[in-house]
Every structure is written in C-alpha cells, then in structure tokens.
KOLPA-597274 format. One record per residue (C-alpha): x, y, z. Coordinates in pm, whole numbers, plus 32768, in hexadecimal, padded with zeros to 4 digits. Layout:
<sites>
+------+------+------+
!   c1 !   c2 !   c3 !
+------+------+------+
!    X !    Y !    Z !
...
+------+------+------+
</sites>
This chain:
<sites>
+------+------+------+
!   c1 !   c2 !   c3 !
+------+------+------+
! 7615 ! 8A4B ! 8267 !
! 76A0 ! 8975 ! 8151 !
! 777A ! 8A27 ! 8055 !
! 77AB ! 8987 ! 7F04 !
! 78CE ! 8A2C ! 7E51 !
! 78A3 ! 8997 ! 7CF8 !
! 786C ! 8AB9 ! 7C0A !
! 794C ! 8AAA ! 7AD7 !
! 7A7A ! 8B89 ! 7B05 !
! 7BE4 ! 8BAC ! 7A9D !
! 7CA1 ! 8AAE ! 7B6B !
! 7E13 ! 8AC8 ! 7BB8 !
! 7E26 ! 89E6 ! 7CEC !
! 7DD6 ! 8876 ! 7D14 !
! 7C62 ! 8849 ! 7D54 !
! 7BE9 ! 8730 ! 7E34 !
! 7A7C ! 86C9 ! 7E40 !
! 79FF ! 8643 ! 7F8E !
! 78D4 ! 8557 ! 7F71 !
! 7839 ! 8510 ! 80C5 !
! 76DF ! 8538 ! 815C !
! 7778 ! 85A1 ! 82AB !
! 7798 ! 871B ! 82D2 !
! 789C ! 86F1 ! 83E4 !
! 7983 ! 8629 ! 8302 !
! 7972 ! 873B ! 81FE !
! 79E0 ! 8841 ! 82FC !
! 7AFE ! 876A ! 8381 !
! 7B7C ! 870C ! 8227 !
! 7B57 ! 886A ! 8199 !
! 7C2C ! 88FB ! 82B1 !
! 7D3E ! 87F7 ! 827D !
! 7D3C ! 880D ! 8101 !
! 7D49 ! 8988 ! 80FA !
! 7E6F ! 8985 ! 81EB !
! 7F1C ! 88A2 ! 80ED !
! 7EDA ! 8998 ! 7FD3 !
! 7DB7 ! 88EC ! 7F24 !
! 7C72 ! 8984 ! 7EAB !
! 7B3F ! 88CC ! 7F2C !
! 79F3 ! 8870 ! 7E8D !
! 78D0 ! 87D7 ! 7F4B !
! 77C7 ! 86D4 ! 7EF0 !
! 76D9 ! 8631 ! 7FE7 !
! 765F ! 8517 ! 7F08 !
! 76DC ! 8447 ! 7DE5 !
! 75ED ! 84ED ! 7CF3 !
! 7659 ! 8649 ! 7D55 !
! 77C4 ! 85E0 ! 7D2E !
! 7787 ! 8569 ! 7BC9 !
! 76E7 ! 86B7 ! 7B74 !
! 7809 ! 877C ! 7C08 !
! 7913 ! 86A8 ! 7B5E !
! 7863 ! 86CF ! 7A10 !
! 7873 ! 884C ! 7A20 !
! 79A6 ! 889B ! 7AF5 !
! 7B11 ! 882D ! 7AD8 !
! 7B5A ! 8728 ! 7BE4 !
! 7CBA ! 86A4 ! 7C20 !
! 7C6B ! 85A7 ! 7D32 !
! 7B3D ! 8521 ! 7DED !
! 7B25 ! 84BD ! 7F5C !
! 79FD ! 83D0 ! 7F72 !
! 7936 ! 8345 ! 8095 !
! 788F ! 81F1 ! 8073 !
! 7761 ! 81F4 ! 8158 !
! 767A ! 82F9 ! 80BF !
! 7501 ! 82F4 ! 8086 !
! 7489 ! 82BB ! 7F24 !
! 75C0 ! 8284 ! 7E52 !
! 76D2 ! 81F3 ! 7F2E !
! 7846 ! 8222 ! 7EF6 !
! 7875 ! 80EB ! 7E21 !
! 7750 ! 8149 ! 7D40 !
! 77D4 ! 82AB ! 7D24 !
! 792A ! 8229 ! 7CB9 !
! 788B ! 8141 ! 7BB6 !
! 77CB ! 8268 ! 7B24 !
! 7905 ! 833F ! 7B18 !
! 79CF ! 8232 ! 7A69 !
! 78BB ! 8206 ! 7966 !
! 78AF ! 8374 ! 78FD !
! 7991 ! 8408 ! 77F2 !
! 7A65 ! 851B ! 7886 !
! 7A37 ! 84A1 ! 79EC !
! 7AC0 ! 8340 ! 79D5 !
! 7C29 ! 83A4 ! 7A18 !
! 7BF0 ! 847C ! 7B4D !
! 7CB2 ! 83D9 ! 7C6B !
! 7BDA ! 836E ! 7D91 !
! 7C3C ! 8332 ! 7EFC !
! 7B3E ! 8280 ! 7FD6 !
! 7B2D ! 8317 ! 8134 !
! 7A48 ! 8246 ! 820E !
! 7A10 ! 81D4 ! 8373 !
! 79D2 ! 8076 ! 82E6 !
! 7B10 ! 7FB2 ! 832C !
! 7AA9 ! 7E64 ! 8295 !
! 7BB6 ! 7DD6 ! 81B3 !
! 7AC5 ! 7D54 ! 80A9 !
! 7A42 ! 7EB8 ! 807E !
! 7BA3 ! 7F38 ! 8045 !
! 7BD9 ! 7E2F ! 7F3A !
! 7A86 ! 7E7C ! 7E9E !
! 7ADE ! 7FED ! 7E8F !
! 7C2D ! 7FB2 ! 7DE7 !
! 7BA0 ! 7EB1 ! 7CF5 !
! 7A8E ! 7FA8 ! 7C9B !
! 7B8C ! 80AD ! 7C31 !
! 7BE3 ! 8161 ! 7D74 !
! 7D49 ! 81DD ! 7D94 !
! 7D6A ! 81C3 ! 7F0E !
! 7CA0 ! 8172 ! 8045 !
! 7CCD ! 8226 ! 8192 !
! 7C0A ! 81D9 ! 82CF !
! 7B80 ! 82D5 ! 83C9 !
! 7BF9 ! 835A ! 84B2 !
! 7D1B ! 83C4 ! 83D7 !
! 7E67 ! 846C ! 8417 !
! 7E75 ! 85C0 ! 8369 !
! 7FDF ! 85A0 ! 82FE !
! 7FA4 ! 8442 ! 8274 !
! 7E70 ! 84B7 ! 81B3 !
! 7F37 ! 85CF ! 8113 !
! 8052 ! 84E1 ! 80B8 !
! 7F60 ! 83E6 ! 801F !
! 7EB6 ! 84FA ! 7F56 !
! 8006 ! 856A ! 7ECB !
! 8063 ! 8404 ! 7E73 !
! 7F1B ! 83C7 ! 7DBB !
! 7F3B ! 850F ! 7CFE !
! 809F ! 84B8 ! 7C95 !
! 802D ! 8368 ! 7C0E !
! 7F05 ! 8407 ! 7B5D !
! 7FE6 ! 84FD ! 7AA7 !
! 80BB ! 83E8 ! 7A13 !
! 805D ! 839D ! 78A8 !
! 8047 ! 8223 ! 78D3 !
! 7EE6 ! 81AF ! 7920 !
! 7E85 ! 807A ! 79E4 !
! 7E31 ! 7F6F ! 78E2 !
! 7CDC ! 7EC5 ! 78E7 !
! 7CC1 ! 7D87 ! 79B3 !
! 7DA7 ! 7E08 ! 7AC3 !
! 7D90 ! 7E8D ! 7C25 !
! 7E92 ! 7F6A ! 7CCC !
! 7EBC ! 801D ! 7E16 !
! 7F92 ! 8036 ! 7F4B !
! 7FBF ! 7EF6 ! 800F !
! 7FAF ! 7FB9 ! 8156 !
! 7E4A ! 801C ! 8102 !
! 7DD3 ! 7EB9 ! 80C2 !
! 7EBC ! 7DCF ! 817E !
! 7F6E ! 7CAF ! 80D2 !
! 7EB3 ! 7B9D ! 818C !
! 7D64 ! 7C40 ! 8140 !
! 7DBF ! 7C6F ! 7FD1 !
! 7E1C ! 7B00 ! 7FAF !
! 7CE5 ! 7A8E ! 806C !
! 7C11 ! 7B55 ! 7F79 !
! 7CB9 ! 7AA7 ! 7E55 !
! 7C78 ! 7956 ! 7EFA !
! 7B08 ! 799A ! 7F38 !
! 7AD6 ! 7A06 ! 7DCF !
! 7BAD ! 78E5 ! 7D4B !
! 7C73 ! 79E2 ! 7C7F !
! 7D8C ! 7998 ! 7B8B !
! 7E84 ! 7AB5 ! 7B8C !
! 7FE8 ! 7B2B ! 7BB8 !
! 8025 ! 7C31 ! 7CC5 !
! 8166 ! 7CFD ! 7CBB !
! 81F4 ! 7DD6 ! 7DD3 !
! 82F9 ! 7EBE ! 7D34 !
! 837F ! 7F5E ! 7E72 !
! 83A8 ! 7E0A ! 7F19 !
! 8431 ! 7D5A ! 7DE2 !
! 831A ! 7C5E ! 7E13 !
! 822B ! 7B8D ! 7D45 !
! 8113 ! 7A9A ! 7D9A !
! 806D ! 79C3 ! 7C8D !
! 7F15 ! 7933 ! 7CD4 !
! 7E51 ! 782F ! 7C0F !
! 7CE0 ! 7800 ! 7C60 !
! 7D15 ! 787E ! 7DC2 !
! 7E4E ! 77AC ! 7E0B !
! 7FB0 ! 7837 ! 7E1B !
! 80A0 ! 77A3 ! 7D1A !
! 81C9 ! 7890 ! 7D3A !
! 8254 ! 7986 ! 7E3A !
! 838C ! 7A59 ! 7E15 !
! 842D ! 7B74 ! 7EDA !
! 8585 ! 7BDE ! 7E6B !
! 8665 ! 7AA8 ! 7E80 !
! 8565 ! 79E6 ! 7F4B !
! 8465 ! 78E9 ! 7ED1 !
! 8338 ! 7835 ! 7F5F !
! 82DA ! 7857 ! 80CC !
! 8410 ! 791C ! 812B !
! 83AE ! 7A1B ! 8023 !
! 8247 ! 7A33 ! 80A1 !
! 82B9 ! 7A62 ! 8209 !
! 8398 ! 7B82 ! 819B !
! 8282 ! 7C22 ! 80CF !
! 819E ! 7C11 ! 81FF !
! 82AC ! 7CAB ! 82DB !
! 8309 ! 7DC2 ! 81E9 !
! 81AC ! 7E10 ! 8163 !
! 81E1 ! 7F6B ! 80D0 !
! 81C2 ! 8012 ! 7F7E !
! 80E0 ! 7FD7 ! 7E54 !
! 8053 ! 7E9B ! 7DBA !
! 7FCA ! 7E46 ! 7C62 !
! 7EE8 ! 7D19 ! 7C2D !
! 7EC0 ! 7CA5 ! 7AC3 !
! 7D9C ! 7BB9 ! 7AA1 !
! 7DA5 ! 7A7D ! 79CD !
! 7F1B ! 7AA7 ! 798F !
! 7FF0 ! 7985 ! 7A07 !
! 8137 ! 78E7 ! 7999 !
! 80F1 ! 777D ! 79F6 !
! 8247 ! 770A ! 7982 !
! 82DE ! 77AF ! 7AB7 !
! 81FC ! 770D ! 7BBC !
! 82B0 ! 76CA ! 7D04 !
! 8193 ! 76A1 ! 7DFE !
! 8043 ! 75F6 ! 7DFD !
! 7FA7 ! 7658 ! 7F47 !
! 7E66 ! 76FC ! 7FB2 !
! 7E7B ! 7868 ! 8015 !
! 7DE3 ! 781A ! 8169 !
! 7EEC ! 7714 ! 81B8 !
! 8010 ! 77EE ! 8150 !
! 7F8A ! 791E ! 8208 !
! 7F52 ! 785B ! 8349 !
! 80B9 ! 77E3 ! 8345 !
! 815A ! 7926 ! 82CD !
! 809E ! 7A15 ! 83B4 !
! 80F3 ! 7937 ! 84DD !
! 8263 ! 7932 ! 847C !
! 8264 ! 7AAB ! 8445 !
! 81CE ! 7AE8 ! 859F !
! 82D2 ! 7A09 ! 8644 !
! 83E7 ! 7ABE ! 858A !
! 8368 ! 7C14 ! 85F9 !
! 8376 ! 7BA5 ! 8762 !
! 84DF ! 7B32 ! 873D !
! 8544 ! 7C69 ! 8679 !
! 84C5 ! 7D4B ! 8790 !
! 85DF ! 7CC7 ! 8868 !
! 86D0 ! 7D8C ! 878C !
! 8612 ! 7ED5 ! 879C !
! 850F ! 7F9B ! 86D3 !
! 84F3 ! 7F2D ! 8569 !
! 8542 ! 808C ! 84E7 !
! 869B ! 8098 ! 858A !
! 87A4 ! 80FA ! 8489 !
! 88B3 ! 7FF2 ! 845C !
! 8A0F ! 804B ! 83E3 !
! 8B2F ! 7F6C ! 837F !
! 8C4E ! 7FC2 ! 846B !
! 8D3E ! 7EA0 ! 8434 !
! 8DAF ! 7D92 ! 8343 !
! 8C8F ! 7CA1 ! 8304 !
! 8D4C ! 7B87 ! 8259 !
! 8D01 ! 7A9E ! 837D !
! 8B90 ! 7AEE ! 8353 !
! 8B3C ! 7A93 ! 81E9 !
! 89C8 ! 7AD6 ! 821A !
! 8A18 ! 7C3D ! 827E !
! 8B24 ! 7C5D ! 8174 !
! 8A1F ! 7BFA ! 806F !
! 895B ! 7D3B ! 80B4 !
! 8A84 ! 7E1D ! 8103 !
! 8A3B ! 7F08 ! 7FE1 !
! 88E8 ! 7F60 ! 8078 !
! 8972 ! 7FF6 ! 81BC !
! 8903 ! 80C7 ! 826E !
! 87A9 ! 802E ! 8287 !
! 8690 ! 7FFA ! 837F !
! 86C3 ! 7EDA ! 8471 !
! 8585 ! 7E2E ! 83FA !
! 85F2 ! 7E49 ! 8290 !
! 8744 ! 7DB0 ! 82E4 !
! 86A4 ! 7C87 ! 8392 !
! 85B6 ! 7C41 ! 8272 !
! 86B9 ! 7C7F ! 815E !
! 87C4 ! 7B94 ! 81E2 !
! 87C9 ! 7A33 ! 814E !
! 8777 ! 7921 ! 8244 !
! 865C ! 78D6 ! 8334 !
! 85CE ! 7A08 ! 83E0 !
! 85FF ! 798E ! 8548 !
! 876B ! 793E ! 84F8 !
! 8795 ! 7A9E ! 846E !
! 872F ! 7B32 ! 85BD !
! 883E ! 7A6B ! 866F !
! 893D ! 7AC1 ! 8563 !
! 88F8 ! 7C37 ! 8577 !
! 8914 ! 7C33 ! 86F2 !
! 8A64 ! 7B80 ! 86D7 !
! 8AE3 ! 7C6D ! 85C9 !
! 8A8E ! 7D98 ! 869F !
! 8B39 ! 7D03 ! 87CF !
! 8C75 ! 7CD2 ! 86FD !
! 8C6C ! 7E37 ! 8675 !
! 8C1B ! 7DD5 ! 850E !
! 8ADC ! 7EA2 ! 850C !
! 8A3D ! 7FA7 ! 85EB !
! 88E6 ! 8041 ! 85F3 !
! 8838 ! 816A ! 868C !
! 86ED ! 8221 ! 867D !
! 869B ! 82B3 ! 8527 !
! 86C3 ! 842A ! 84F8 !
! 866C ! 8512 ! 83DC !
! 87D6 ! 8559 ! 8386 !
! 8850 ! 83F3 ! 83A0 !
! 873D ! 8317 ! 831E !
! 8747 ! 81C5 ! 8272 !
! 873E ! 8194 ! 80FD !
! 85F2 ! 8163 ! 8050 !
! 8553 ! 8014 ! 8098 !
! 85B3 ! 7F4E ! 7F65 !
! 861E ! 7DEC ! 7F1E !
! 86EB ! 7D70 ! 7DFC !
+------+------+------+
</sites>
C-alpha cells in the first residue's frame, strides 16, 4: 500500500521528495535515504508532487523522467515556474541514459542527472554535493546551465552545443578549463597552461568536476581556433584513446606518484614538482609536452629513481586534482 508522508509537521532533518510512478523505486530509495539520515516524502505523479511541495517543506527532489501524464521535464518546468518552489534542487534519477536527455534536464534547471541502476554510495555523495551547492547564497544567473561533467560527458555536452548552434563560454573550475563556442564552432580551448587541441585532449582525459555554460557570452578578441566541434572531437577523442592505451603500460591511472630524487634533468617533471604527490594520470596530463612523450619520460624517470609510484591508500593519497 502506498504511503504518502506529506502532512505538514515540524521538520528538523533534511526532507527529500521522491517523484516516481514505480512503487519499487520508492521502496529502494526510501531505504537508502533513511539509512543516510534523510526524511522521505513520496509522490507518484508530477501533479501530486506539486501539491506536496506547496504544503510541505522540501529540501531536495529526486525525479524520474518517464511517468504517465506529466513527465519529469514537465514537472521540473512547473516547479521552476512556481514562487517558493523554484529554488528546490532537483536530481533526475532515470533509466534513460541518452546524453541529449541529460543535457535537456540540466538546461531545464536540473541540478544533477543519475542513471539507473545507481550505486548507493554515489547517490548519497551526489545528494550531499547538490545540497551543499543549494545552500550557498549565490544563485545561478539566467541564461546559464551548470552541472557535473561526469553526469553529462564532455563530448556529449559539446555535441549538444553543436546541434543547437549555440554561442557560449563553458568553464570547468576544477579542471582550470574553458571552451568558447560561436554558433556551434569552437573558437577557444584552454586547460591550465595548455591551449587548442592539447587542451581539449586533456579536458577529455580528466573530465571531472563542475561546469558552467554561459550562453551568448563570448570574448571574440581571444579567438584561437575556428573548427567545427565534430572535427575537433573526432581528433581529440582518438588521441585520448591512444594515450590511455600507452598510459596503461605504466600502471593504473590512480597510482600515487612521489618525487624521490632530483628532477633537474627532467624539466617537464620539475615544472610540476610542487604538486607531488599526485595521481599518475594527473602527472601525465599536467606535464608540458606531448602526452605520448610524457609516458616515455615518466617511465625513464622511474627507472632512474627520480619518481616512484604505488597503489593509492587512504592514509597516503594524492593531492586534490587541480591544475594551475
């Protein structure tokens, strides 16, 4: 029997509203959320969800897409249009894994997009991250889209911009990256010290953290590229795949690398010396120079005792993944 816990009451814990027409999903999610210390509300349609949210404090919504009547996108549009409900953070949780749907959800005002089946620990972590962002005073300005690049995929995000012939600037704070797009064509790419295709390859390889797309904002005086998104992606994804194959010769990409000797004979390693210890993959993509050459250089440096690396552990992990 369906239980709908949405009577007004004094609330001291974070309340999460589940919107899904599947009874089984409610039971699974309720169990997981209660284990994580959250109070749970239930709605089995978009209309019921709007009624609950209008009368009961809701801190976060977990929203399915494929529902009869009002689907998830329509439900989100209605929420964002109502005073008092527009700022409730929303996480899409759907079995639909199509990239254009992820982009549509984020452009429509969703805060994250998770596909089923989901990992319980990851879901809890994503909920906490969304709640932290929601509690910050700064709001997302109009004409923007933000989210986590892991949820959308960089290639898929760029392909969506190409199909819609968008003009925008996309920033990636955790990756120190930026991509400028004019009418669906890329005009500038940056990642840390890198520019152009080398920057795009590194963004594809790193692909973590948040992104913010600001539509119709473009500094044309700093144009460095003039290539179609499809052309650049075809080249960069191919190069990234080849690099991954070569990098696997050194070991898992999460191996922790430490500087164990004087690196003056290895200027590319010396250039990032302040970042040690770091993950092997981060070292390879942070070093100046071509990526394949970096693999050879790291192997040589290890053989000469300049660096060493071992499996990551909780008490000896790498620094946060950042780039100057």
